[in-house]
N, C-alpha and C positions, 0 to 999 in steps of 0.2 A: 058370534061366540057368546055364551052365557056368562053371567057374573061369577058362577062357580068355577067355570073354566079359567077365567081371569085370575081368580084367587088361587087356584091350584098352580097356575103357571108362575105366579109371584112367589109361592112357597117352594117350588122345586129348585133344586140346586144340582149343579153338575159335580161329579166326583172324578178325581184323578187319583190313581194309585201309583206309588213310587216304589221302586226297588232300590234299597240302600244297602251298602256293605255294612258289616258290623261296625267298622270304624266310623263311617258316615253317620250311622244311627247314634253311636256313642257321642259324637260331636254335636249332633242336633239336640240330644237330651241334655248335654252340658249347658248349651246356650239357653235352653228353655227351662231349666230347673229353677226352683224358687219362684220369685215374682217375675221371672222372664216371660216373654211372649209364648203363646201356644205355638206348637210346630206349624200349624196351618197358617197362622198370622205371620210367622217369620218367613215362610216360603212365599206368601203373598207380597210381603215387603220386598223380598229379593226380586220377585217378578216385576213389581212396580219400579224398583230402582233400575232394573235392566231396561225396561221399556221407556222410562223417563229419567235418564241419567242426571238431569239438572235438578231433580227433586232431592232434598236432603231428608233422611229419616232421622228421628230423634227418639231418645229414651224417656223414661218417666221423670228423670231428674230435670231434663230440659223442659218438659211439659210443666213441671212444678214451678220452675223458674219463670216461665212465661206467664203462668197463672198468678204468681206472686207479683210480677210486674204489672199485670192488668189490675190487680187489687190496689196496688200503690197508685197507679194511674187514676183509678176511680177516686181515691182519697184526695189526690192532687186536684182533680176536677172539682170536688166538693169545696176544697179550700179556695180554689180560684173563683168559684161562684160567690163565696162570702167576701173575698177581697174585692171583687168587682161590684158587689153590692154596697161597699163602703164600710164593712164591719171592722176591718183592720187597715191601718195606714203605716207607711214608712218603710216597708221592706219589699217593695216591688222588684228591685233589681236582683236581689238574692233569689226571690221566688221565680223570676223569669229565667235565671240561669239554671236553677234546679229543674224547671219544667223542660228546658231545652236538653239538658243532660239525660233526663228520663226518657224523652222522646227518642233521642239518639240510641240509648240502650235498647229500647223496645224495637226500634227499626233494625238495629244490628242483629239482635236475637231472632227477630222474625225472619230476616233474610237468611240467617244461618240455618234456621229450621225449615226453610222453604215456604214460609207463609207470605212472602212478598215477592 
């Protein structure tokens, strides 16, 4: 098979056409309006949820929370490096407790979102 055939195969997609009642179409449009997912993405999520019931889907808010926690975790790591380098002294116990709480929050959110 030539490289052009490989590239064409990678680009091709399968199409599925659905017949929906007016009510079903209206419901789909309501869910997808505004900043909601595109209808195709919503249907794919539903398929994945059906095939993998243990996976948890999440919305933009949950993704933003996880992103914020990751940024906070990065900041904590930078602080930890400075503390370990001897820049600051005397507050290790409070810092350790904070780190443990942040790790637990990240673990719980990740588990709820299906990342762990």
